[in-house]
C-alpha positions in Angstrom: 152.1 -111.0 206.8 154.3 -114.0 206.1 157.3 -112.0 207.3 155.6 -111.3 210.7 154.6 -114.9 211.2 158.2 -116.0 210.5 159.5 -113.3 212.9 157.1 -114.4 215.5 158.1 -118.1 215.4 161.8 -117.1 215.3 161.3 -114.9 218.5 159.3 -117.6 220.2 161.9 -120.2 219.5 164.7 -117.8 220.9 162.7 -117.2 223.9 162.2 -120.9 224.6 166.0 -121.5 224.4 166.7 -118.5 226.9 164.1 -120.2 229.2 165.9 -123.5 229.4 167.8 -124.3 232.6 171.4 -125.0 232.1 173.7 -127.3 234.1 173.4 -126.1 237.7 176.4 -127.9 239.2 179.8 -129.4 238.6 180.9 -132.8 239.7 183.4 -131.0 242.0 180.6 -129.1 243.8 178.6 -132.3 244.5 181.4 -134.7 245.3 181.0 -134.6 249.0 177.3 -135.2 249.0 176.2 -138.8 249.7 176.0 -140.9 246.6 172.1 -141.2 246.6 171.8 -137.3 246.7 174.5 -137.1 243.9 172.3 -139.4 241.7 169.3 -137.3 242.5 171.1 -134.2 241.4 172.4 -135.7 238.3 168.9 -136.7 237.3 167.3 -133.5 238.2 165.3 -135.2 240.9 164.5 -134.1 244.5 163.4 -136.1 247.5 162.2 -135.4 251.2 165.1 -134.7 253.6 167.3 -133.0 251.0 168.8 -129.6 251.9 168.1 -126.4 250.2 171.5 -126.4 248.6 171.0 -129.8 247.3 167.5 -128.9 245.8 169.2 -125.8 244.2 171.7 -128.1 242.5 168.9 -130.6 241.2 166.4 -128.0 240.1 168.1 -124.6 240.1 166.9 -121.4 241.8 163.0 -121.3 242.6 161.0 -118.7 241.0 159.8 -117.4 244.3 160.6 -117.8 248.0 158.2 -117.0 250.7 159.6 -116.8 254.3 156.9 -118.3 256.7 156.6 -117.6 260.5 159.0 -119.9 262.5 157.6 -123.1 264.1 159.0 -124.1 267.4 162.0 -121.9 266.8 162.7 -123.6 263.3 162.8 -121.6 260.1 160.3 -122.2 257.5 160.5 -121.4 253.7 158.2 -122.0 250.8 159.8 -122.4 247.4 157.7 -122.2 244.2 158.8 -123.5 240.9 156.7 -122.4 237.8 156.9 -123.8 234.3 155.6 -121.9 231.2 155.3 -125.0 229.2 152.2 -126.6 230.8 151.8 -124.0 233.6 152.9 -126.6 236.1 153.7 -125.2 239.5 155.6 -127.1 242.2 155.6 -126.0 245.9 158.2 -127.2 248.3 158.3 -126.6 251.9 161.5 -126.5 254.1 161.9 -126.7 257.8 165.4 -125.7 259.2 166.8 -126.1 255.7 165.4 -129.6 255.1 162.7 -130.5 252.5 159.6 -131.7 254.2 156.8 -131.4 251.7 156.5 -131.5 247.9 153.4 -130.7 246.1 
């Protein structure tokens, strides 16, 4: 029984390591962004008005993307980020590639 318990904790630990997000950018990749956007990306923060590329550099790839019907000829996408730790879900809405909503 003790062996199984130890094995369980070792596997759980390894799975948690595998789920961590690694560095999503290099300084070379973000050097042409405005200084405030570079700061957000380095801190892993996002803000309204950021582009999809900037958000990917800050947070990594979303867990899912939903393509919504266009609005006045503009593309709309809903990005969802989920976290296993505290079951936290973040929803982002983009209009023509710009972040317009964070929940």
